[in-house]
LOGUNU-799210 format. One line per field, with one value per residue: residue number from 1; residue in one letter; x, y, z of N, C-alpha, C, O in turn. Coordinates in steps of 0.001 Angstrom, whole numbers, plus 500000, padded with zeros to 6 digits. Example, Ala and Ser with C-alpha at 12.3 -4.5 7.8 and 13.67 -1.06 7.14 Angstrom:
LOGUNU-799210
resi	[1|2] $
resn	[A|S] $
n.c1	[513190|512850] $
n.c2	[494310|497750] $
n.c3	[507800|507080] $
ca.c1	[512300|513670] $
ca.c2	[495500|498940] $
ca.c3	[507800|507140] $
c.c1	[513200|512900] $
c.c2	[496700|500030] $
c.c3	[507800|507870] $
o.c1	[514236|513409] $
o.c2	[496681|501138] $
o.c3	[508465|508039] $
***
This chain:
LOGUNU-799210
resi	[1|2|3|4|5|6|7|8|9|10|11|12|13|14|15|16|17|18|19|20|21|22|23|24|25|26|27|28|29|30|31|32|33|34|35|36|37|38|39|40|41|42|43|44|45|46|47|48|49|50|51|52|53|54|55|56|57|58|59|60|61|62|63|64|65|66|67|68|69|70|71|72|73|74|75|76|77|78|79|80|81|82|83|84|85|86|87|88|89|90|91|92|93|94|95|96|97|98|99|100|101|102|103|104|105|106|107|108|109|110|111|112|113|114|115|116|117|118|119|120|121|122|123|124|125|126|127|128|129|130|131|132|133|134|135|136|137|138|139|140|141|142|143|144|145|146|147|148|149|150|151|152|153|154|155|156|157|158|159|160|161|162|163|164|165|166] $
resn	[X|X|X|X|X|X|X|X|X|X|X|X|X|X|X|X|X|X|X|X|X|X|X|X|X|X|X|X|X|X|X|X|X|X|X|X|X|X|X|X|X|X|X|X|X|X|X|X|X|X|X|X|X|X|X|X|X|X|X|X|X|X|X|X|X|X|X|X|X|X|X|X|X|X|X|X|X|X|X|X|X|X|X|X|X|X|X|X|X|X|X|X|X|X|X|X|X|X|X|X|X|X|X|X|X|X|X|X|X|X|X|X|X|X|X|X|X|X|X|X|X|X|X|X|X|X|X|X|X|X|X|X|X|X|X|X|X|X|X|X|X|X|X|X|X|X|X|X|X|X|X|X|X|X|X|X|X|X|X|X|X|X|X|X|X|X] $
n.c1	[081197|078771|075964|073777|072029|070245|070484|072836|074764|074381|075242|077946|078891|077631|078878|079289|080911|080495|077729|077690|079211|077491|075362|076526|077315|074889|073375|075005|074804|072055|071835|073400|071848|069380|070161|070809|068296|067088|065128|062852|059875|056391|055213|057303|058915|061311|061320|060527|062716|064794|067796|069339|069986|072053|070291|068019|069146|069652|067019|066077|067697|066781|064075|064483|065766|063698|061771|062678|061994|059233|057228|055915|053852|054744|056796|055216|053114|053884|053258|050586|047131|045178|043454|044232|046943|048047|050585|051401|053880|055783|054840|054891|057588|058783|057780|056378|057131|059484|061116|061259|062567|065019|065915|066228|068347|070389|073710|077197|079634|081362|079879|081328|083192|084281|082672|080745|081376|083022|081283|080509|082813|083933|082152|082552|085280|085112|083462|085067|087364|086177|085122|087505|088587|086748|086474|088740|089683|090655|092328|090070|088074|085599|084616|081734|081492|079461|078728|080665|081554|082592|084200|085673|087039|085958|086483|084382|080790|078589|075465|073866|070971|069866|071650|072568|073647|073946] $
n.c2	[811803|809374|809482|812003|813786|816720|817021|815662|817323|819577|818596|818421|820953|821792|820486|818009|819119|821900|822052|821202|823273|825444|824640|824650|827367|828715|827801|828869|831661|832013|831441|833549|835798|835291|835353|838052|839182|838490|839100|836991|838003|837065|836825|836477|835048|833869|832132|829725|828597|825853|824053|823206|820499|818734|817585|819213|821548|820780|820396|823017|824401|823125|823941|826686|826880|825898|827876|829744|828694|828487|831123|833408|835969|836699|835468|834133|833151|830720|828796|829027|828353|828955|828160|829288|829832|827522|825238|822227|821010|822612|822893|820235|819637|821459|823380|826699|828664|827586|827611|830400|831233|829885|831135|833688|833363|832233|831538|831659|831920|832708|835367|837357|838885|841631|843815|843326|841615|839857|838069|836233|835233|832741|831005|831852|831191|828394|827705|828645|826994|824483|824682|824963|822434|820780|821542|822224|824405|823757|823545|823505|825638|828103|831448|833260|835824|837686|838070|839539|842729|845414|848377|849503|851119|850820|850744|850187|849915|847722|846279|844079|842603|840615|840413|839804|841500|844923] $
n.c3	[753887|754614|754782|753571|754802|755934|758745|759317|758143|759712|762177|761715|762248|764642|767050|769686|771622|771242|771793|774486|775618|775179|776816|779414|779639|779231|781422|783451|782961|783330|786074|787090|786297|787547|790212|790412|790354|792700|795624|793844|792212|792590|790100|788368|785590|785790|787888|786883|785712|785076|785316|782206|779865|777426|775602|775826|774766|772111|771235|771545|769653|767346|767281|767086|764561|762983|763272|761500|759095|759051|758863|761146|762693|765297|768017|769913|768402|767313|769149|769386|770041|768354|765414|763013|763221|764234|764739|765481|765902|767291|769969|770709|770806|772643|775470|775285|777243|778314|776036|775598|777932|777617|775306|776293|778102|776615|775954|774970|776121|779187|780886|782084|780757|778629|776296|773239|771096|772325|773524|771593|770573|771145|769836|767176|766830|767131|764909|762773|763053|762713|760111|758693|759110|757852|755131|752611|750239|746829|743655|742014|742270|741961|741468|741250|739063|738973|741525|742691|743719|741782|741136|739149|736151|732787|729255|727613|728041|729642|729972|732001|732247|733942|736027|739345|741376|741328] $
ca.c1	[080042|077939|074622|073795|070817|070543|070900|074248|075560|074278|076073|079355|079220|077149|079469|078958|081687|079789|076453|077986|079627|076274|074597|077210|077282|073491|073034|075756|074220|070743|072078|073848|070729|068379|070712|070705|066890|066585|064131|062001|058461|055509|054896|058531|059081|062598|061087|060301|063967|065435|069010|069104|071009|072375|069080|067231|069797|069404|065618|066012|068282|065865|062920|064979|065956|062393|061060|063125|061342|057803|057146|054753|053966|055526|057263|054109|052215|054315|052620|049200|046093|044306|043577|044882|048397|048418|051598|051598|055271|056506|054413|055300|059030|059184|056804|056727|057836|060846|061838|061526|063604|066296|066308|066639|069604|071291|075060|078276|080865|081099|079449|082109|084159|083806|082391|079711|081984|083567|080260|080379|084129|084105|081378|083241|086490|084697|083001|086223|088178|085417|085078|088843|088795|085802|086673|089933|089554|091816|092383|088766|087157|085176|083869|080800|081858|078307|078592|081757|081365|083772|083927|086726|086638|086097|086307|083033|079766|077786|074333|073371|069661|069598|072732|072002|074154|074228] $
ca.c2	[811407|808360|810023|813417|814414|818036|816877|815261|818522|820424|817996|818710|822243|821807|819295|817793|820097|823177|821905|821182|824627|826268|824213|825149|828836|829135|827565|829837|832994|831996|831544|834914|836732|835016|835849|839511|839560|838017|838025|836967|838290|835922|836735|836357|833811|833284|831052|828483|828102|824641|823846|822433|819527|818788|817257|820455|822489|820313|820715|824471|824764|822645|824846|827972|826760|825697|829156|830476|828090|828774|832530|833821|837379|836856|834209|833474|832509|829358|827925|829455|827338|829452|827279|830027|829772|826288|824319|821384|820585|823404|822560|818858|819597|822231|824392|828070|829366|827049|828144|831818|831347|829474|832198|834815|833066|831543|832112|830840|832156|833329|836745|838298|839584|842948|843988|842465|840585|838890|837079|835193|834898|831293|830407|832149|830365|827006|827568|828798|825777|823375|824859|824669|820985|820095|821840|822972|824620|823396|824193|823508|826549|829147|832548|833846|837235|838557|838284|840382|844147|846009|849773|849970|851777|850078|851570|849920|849697|846542|846168|842718|842786|839599|840389|839876|842646|846045] $
ca.c3	[754674|753979|754698|753215|755317|756524|760138|759328|757875|760908|763227|761439|762863|766025|767659|771100|772384|771161|772509|775922|776003|775252|777998|780614|779697|779390|782834|784257|782784|783977|787512|787365|786140|788585|791482|790397|790518|794003|795615|792667|792465|792328|788671|787587|784827|786158|788849|786139|785147|785581|784516|780994|779480|776002|774838|775798|773853|770747|770936|771417|768363|766315|767237|766595|763117|762350|763234|760317|757923|759152|759266|761934|763090|766526|768595|770616|767443|767029|770137|769474|769923|767305|764245|761942|763399|764922|764216|766674|766046|768282|771335|771001|771078|773814|775879|774912|778318|778399|774883|775815|778958|777036|774390|777144|778784|775696|775970|774416|776876|780473|780670|782880|779905|778224|774874|772680|770263|773265|773874|770577|770029|771261|768749|765919|766786|766900|763525|761881|763137|762139|758650|758184|759144|756969|753716|752221|748793|746023|742341|741354|742941|741033|742071|740290|738963|739187|742963|743135|743464|741183|740809|738259|734899|731546|728074|727117|729069|729386|730888|732115|732873|734983|737006|740696|742119|740425] $
c.c1	[079226|076533|074705|072489|071186|071034|072374|075169|075536|075197|077570|079804|078801|077613|079027|079683|080975|078476|076699|078441|078417|075441|075214|077069|075861|073043|073738|075119|072843|070892|072503|072680|069669|068864|070690|069291|066329|066185|063223|060557|057624|055256|056134|058596|060399|062428|060935|061589|064452|066674|068736|070230|071206|071164|068168|067825|069587|067963|065450|066545|067388|064651|063342|065177|064618|061586|061492|062466|059852|057667|055817|054944|054799|055896|056133|053191|052622|053673|051132|048238|045054|044529|044261|046404|048898|049424|051978|053038|055973|056124|054761|056769|059359|058080|057308|057543|059277|061689|062206|062596|064974|066803|066837|068032|070667|072638|076080|079556|080487|080899|080314|083207|083620|083584|081376|080299|082559|082576|080117|081726|084401|083372|082078|084512|086152|084297|084156|087103|087481|085366|086429|089130|087925|086134|087922|089860|090840|091727|091017|087761|086841|084379|083002|081055|080676|078093|079646|081484|082670|083422|084996|086164|086896|085878|084896|082076|078932|076676|073846|072089|069444|070696|072154|072401|074537|074876] $
c.c2	[810380|808897|811515|814085|815765|817951|816484|816450|819464|819906|818181|819984|822324|820524|819165|818801|821457|823128|821952|822548|825536|825918|824802|826661|829377|828941|828571|831225|833077|832150|832958|835896|836532|835519|837372|839976|839179|839186|838143|837264|837059|835730|836559|835004|833127|832136|829698|827881|826869|824440|822898|821437|819584|818447|818480|821440|822075|820625|822216|824913|824315|823544|826188|827944|826614|826997|829992|829931|828403|830187|832804|835272|837611|835480|833430|832715|831068|828348|828240|828272|827740|828623|827976|829887|828426|825460|823425|820941|821311|823019|821118|818789|820262|823223|825806|828773|828872|827583|829605|832035|830952|830537|833401|834599|832433|832255|831114|830931|832819|834832|837780|838989|840963|842969|842984|841353|839482|837761|835977|834751|833396|830557|830635|831312|828911|826806|827712|827550|824604|823480|824565|823177|820249|820312|822681|823170|824235|824098|824348|824365|827686|830194|833149|835341|838166|838844|839256|841839|844724|847408|850353|850612|850848|851039|851400|849728|848508|846498|844735|842780|841846|839496|840618|841139|843750|847165] $
c.c3	[753899|753759|754384|753617|755925|757974|760237|759064|759077|762011|762970|762154|764322|766707|769112|771988|772403|771935|774012|776428|776133|776481|779260|780730|779832|780828|783742|784170|783437|785488|787885|787317|787213|789930|791553|790729|791890|794872|794390|793061|792134|790843|787786|786878|785167|787153|788153|785582|785874|784711|783341|780769|777968|775129|774739|774791|772405|770326|770708|770049|767207|766160|766667|765080|762389|762296|762042|759057|757879|759698|759977|762352|764347|767061|769262|769668|767126|767984|770286|769335|768880|766040|763071|762008|763908|764125|765398|766918|767192|769710|771704|771392|772404|774180|775556|775989|778471|777238|775104|776884|778405|776066|775170|777738|777880|775620|775449|775234|778197|780289|781392|782085|779557|776722|774361|771826|771145|773527|772836|770007|770105|770154|767410|765764|766474|765435|762534|761877|762472|760622|758024|758151|758135|755503|753499|750707|748057|744671|741689|742097|741973|741786|740985|740226|739163|740668|743492|742751|742916|740714|739898|736993|733720|730387|727531|728290|728661|730419|730856|732934|734064|736033|738397|741423|741137|741184] $
o.c1	[079022|075981|075597|071917|072313|071902|073076|076226|076550|075853|078373|080944|079535|076830|078464|079134|080866|078150|075998|078096|078320|074874|074509|076740|075654|072397|073140|074919|072501|070150|072029|072543|069120|068078|070566|069107|065188|066874|062875|060083|058096|055100|056006|058364|060586|063292|061182|061567|064517|066613|068000|071286|070582|071035|067607|067089|069364|067719|064757|065907|067248|064246|062627|064794|064441|060799|060745|062388|059276|057959|054744|056072|055491|055371|056097|052554|051778|053561|050492|048506|044155|045672|044821|047072|050110|049157|052792|053378|056682|056995|054912|057150|060119|057499|058512|058547|060182|062843|063337|063436|065974|068004|067790|068808|071759|072705|075867|080463|079420|081684|080035|084079|082622|084228|081167|079769|082579|082982|079648|081766|085040|083897|082184|084783|086816|084738|084216|087538|088108|085545|086498|089839|088324|086084|088116|089964|091947|091101|090831|086710|087719|083560|083495|080859|080872|077355|079531|081213|083730|082454|085203|084949|087924|085166|084288|082504|078614|076927|073456|072117|068892|070674|071344|071552|075346|075192] $
o.c2	[810505|808775|812209|814860|815945|818724|816928|816574|820074|820690|818107|820086|822865|819596|820095|819275|822088|824069|822660|822941|826312|826806|825386|827178|830400|829821|829072|831884|834098|832910|833509|836736|837504|836054|837933|841042|839525|840206|839242|836828|836130|834601|836499|833957|831947|831265|828652|826777|826828|824633|821920|821516|820407|818975|818749|822091|822931|821063|822632|825713|825024|823870|826766|828888|827154|827195|830869|830636|828565|830429|832474|835764|838624|834461|832202|831742|830273|827168|827762|827318|826961|828406|827300|829831|828233|825039|823822|820539|820683|822841|820806|817965|819716|823847|826064|829415|829665|827965|830009|832924|831610|830807|834052|835546|832127|833432|829902|830116|833422|835484|838975|839624|841409|842233|841929|840242|838314|836617|834886|833973|832841|829596|829714|830785|828271|825852|826972|827100|823823|822483|823983|822701|819205|819370|823717|822197|824366|825154|825254|823875|828167|829863|833506|836051|839336|839764|839742|842138|844545|847598|851566|850640|850172|852034|852355|849415|848317|846661|844230|842981|842258|838577|841524|841789|843542|848203] $
o.c3	[752691|752665|754872|752850|756384|758381|761146|759683|759416|762697|763901|762607|765150|766911|769690|772982|773454|772659|774735|777542|777084|777118|780084|781799|780485|781398|784695|785191|784033|786110|788878|788206|787732|790712|792641|791318|792198|794851|793958|794110|791479|790378|786564|787484|784869|787251|788755|785037|787103|783497|783473|781396|777299|774025|773677|774050|771549|769201|769779|769365|766211|765044|765849|764391|761297|761370|761610|758050|756803|760869|759471|762369|764446|766611|769184|770072|766710|767651|771222|768604|768560|765638|762208|760976|763997|763000|766231|768031|767979|770561|772885|772224|773204|773292|775557|775679|778730|777433|774831|776750|778691|776017|774742|777861|778359|775266|775478|775064|778312|779601|781304|782679|780122|775974|774961|771829|770757|773730|773164|769054|769211|769590|766600|764684|765659|764794|761552|760818|761756|759922|756942|757264|757617|754711|754136|749960|748581|744568|740878|742511|741256|742644|739915|741212|739496|741023|744618|741588|743515|739978|739878|736793|733662|730524|727048|729401|727488|731613|729803|734148|735084|736853|738597|742034|740233|740602] $
***
């Protein structure tokens, strides 16, 4: 890669194919859920749903990733007008209600399968294939032994105070 910005690394994994799949499946699941709730009540937030596109999905993923960097007590606080919690970035990118609806309907595969793992198997397959294409380990790979759990027996005992995993 010529550029080594975080966005470039993210785009290696979140390809257009994956984004488009999420858009199609999120719109499909939203339609399925809204049709189950018909007729919608006046106070239902489902009435505000509008089909999304790939740009909406990119914004959603950006906001979702940013919420992991900026810690708040609850999801609503990211859009709060209170000066204690105010972070204008979130409200500039996407309205709170749209984000919450997208989070509610976010899907990776058609929901008509069975089991919970089934719902993310497409995402796992995509990430495994992408990682295999991006990086293939060779002879110059090292595993930090302090990260490996070992319960074997040794004749001598050694205590490493700064060892991460005990």
